N, C-alpha and C positions, 0 to 999 in steps of 0.2 A: 883525100878524098872531097875536101870541100871545093876544091879548085876544080875538080871534074864536074860535081854538081854545078857550079857556078856558070862553067862553060857549057854543059850541056843544057841546063834548064833556066838560065839566066838568074839564079838566085844569087842574094847577097847576103853571107853569113856574118852575124855580129861575132863580138869577142866571146872567149870562154864564159860559161855561166857557172857560177859556183853552186847554186841551187840544182843544177842539172849535172853533176859529175865532171864539170869543165867542158860540157857539150857546147858547141857553136851552133847556133839556131838561125834559120832563116824563114822568112814567112812567105808563102807561096799567095799568088794573086786571090785563090779561094779563101784565103784566111787559114788554111791548114799549115802546120809547122813542120819543119823537116830540121832534125837535129842530128849531130855527127859527133861521136867523141871517141876517144882511144880506150882500150881496155883499163879499167882502173886497177887491177891486181894481175899478178903474173899467171893465176889460174884461168883467168879470162881468155877466150878465144875471141877473135873479131866475128861479129855476128851483124845481121841485119834484122832489126826487129821492128814491126809495125805496131803502134799503139792506136787502139780503137776507143773513140770516145762513147763513154757510158753514162746514163743517168744516175746509177746507183752502183758504186763499184762494190759495196759489199755484197749486193745480191748477184752481180755477174760473176764474182769470185766463187760464191756459193754454187751457182748454177753450173760453172766450169768445173768445179770439183766434184758435184753430183753426176757430171757426165764423165768423170775419170780422170779429169786433169790433175796435175800435181801444182800446188802452190808454190811457187819458187821466191816470191816476195808477196807478203801479204799487203793490203792496202797500207801504203806509207804516204804520209803527207811530204809533198815535195816543194818546200818554201811557198811562194805565193802563187804558184802555178798550178796546184791542184794536188791530187792523190793518185798515185800509180800503184799497178799491182802486175805481176808476172804470172801467168800460169803455163805449164808445160803439157802438151797433149801429142802423143804420138812423136815424142822427140822434138817438137817444134815449140819454140817458145811464142807465147801470145801476151803483148803488152795490152794493158787496159788503163784508162785516164779518165778522171773526173775532174771537172773544172769546178 
């Protein structure tokens, strides 16, 4: 997948990052990040998940939950990169990220 994105979008991915589940990360011209990793466990399926930047991840997760979303991963610190959470609404996974 990284090779495809490098060719299609001119990205350059770094080495696997242990803090991100061995994801390889590229930085786009606008400063946004693109990460690609293999499933970590046999039960995981390949998925494309967008992470939206939020100012207050606790509030964002609570708002999602109040709107009927299921919290798949509560706010979890991810090394020096920030805190992430994953909620599921209508069968779709939504990632949240606070730096």
